[in-house]
N, C-alpha and C positions, 0 to 999 in steps of 0.2 A: 438503577437505571430508570429513566422516565419512559414508560411505554405508551404514553398518551400523545406522542408526537404525530403531527400530520405529515406523513411521508410524501415527499415530492421528488421528482428526478434530480433536482438541484441538491437536495439534502443527501440523497443516496450517493451522488457523485462526490460530494464533499467528504462523506465518510469513507468512500473508496480511496480518495486521494490521501486522506490522513492514514489509512491503513497501509498504503503503499510507502509513505514516508517512514512509518514505524517499522515496516518490514525491512527497509534498507538499513535502519539503524540497529537492528537486532544483531547479536553475535552470530557467527556461523553455527550450523547445526553440529558439525563435528570439529574437533580440534585440528588446527593446522599441523601439517607434518613438520617435524623438526629437521631442518636441513643442515644446520651447523650451529655452533655456539655463537651467541650474539654478545659481543663485548661492549661494555660501557666505555665510551670514549671520554677520557678526562679532559675537560676544557678549562681554560683559564677564564677569568671573569671578563677580561678585556676582549676576548674573542666573541663574546655574546653581544658586544656593542654594535658590531657590524653584521651580525647574523640576521639575514633577511627572511630565513625560513620561518621563524617564529611569528613574524608580523604578517606574512602573506597568507598564512593558513586561515581558512574560513572556520568560524565556530561550528562545532559539531552539533547536530540535532540530537537532543535528549528528550524522548517522549515522556509526557506526564502519565500518571496512572489512568486518567480518563482516556487518553489517546491509546494506551495499550488495551484498555477495555474495548474501545471502538474497533481496534484491530482484531481482537478475539471474536467479537460479534460478526464482523465482516468475513473473516477467514473461516471460522468454525460453523457459523449458521447460514450466512447469506450465500456463500458459494455453493453450498449444497442445494440451494433452491434453483440455481441455474441448471437447466437440463443438458444443454449441448456443451461439449468440451471446447469447441471452437469459440462459442460465445464467452465461456469462462476466460479463455486466453485473451480475447479481444477486450473484454471489460478490464481485466487486470493490466494488460499492457497500456491501455488508454489511461488508467488511473496512475500508472507510473510516468505518464507524460510522453509516451511514444507517439509519433505522428501517424496519421492514417495510412500514409504510403508505406512506412516501415512495417506497420501491423499487417497491411495487405500482402507484403512480400513474405512475411513469416507464415501467414495462414493461406497463402496462395489465392487471394481474392483481390478484386479491384478496390480502390479506396472508397468508392461509392457503396459497394456491397458491404464493406467493413463498417462504414458509418450506419448503414441500415440495420445490420446485425446488432450493432452497439445500441442504437435507439430502441429496437425491439426488446433487447435483453434488459435494458434499464427499465423500460415501461413494465415488462413482465415482473422484474424484481421489485418494483414499487408495489405492485398489486400483491405479490406473495409476502412481502415484508409487512405490509398493512394487515393482511390476514393473520400472519404469524403473531404479531404483537397485539392484535385485538384478542386472539385466543389466550395469550399469556396474561393480559390484563384482566380478562374475565376469570381466569383461574386464581388470580391473586386476590380477588374480591371476596 
């Protein structure tokens, strides 16, 4: 990992968005409950000709190793640097693409207050990440 990055709010937000995408693509933490037996349906080749389900499906996001490493950095290191749990929720929900109004309803704040909390949390995170990685780069020398 390159620790000599000049961290800006835009780069922090980009890493947060990548982490949110990777988090959505990861398998669930626990195995799903077995409800019943799932049988394979035998289909004839001509049935696949008019099957629209296969063509309408969007391609699934498969994260690269670098994106998974970014997710690990964000989740395991960066979120520990955010002090307030409400700010953690706001930052994560915004990274997931949730609107200000919906975030405000979840944390019981107005959209303006949510945006202000987000801006302050990102600015604080930029400073703390900059300090963290300068310490790490000094110890690696």
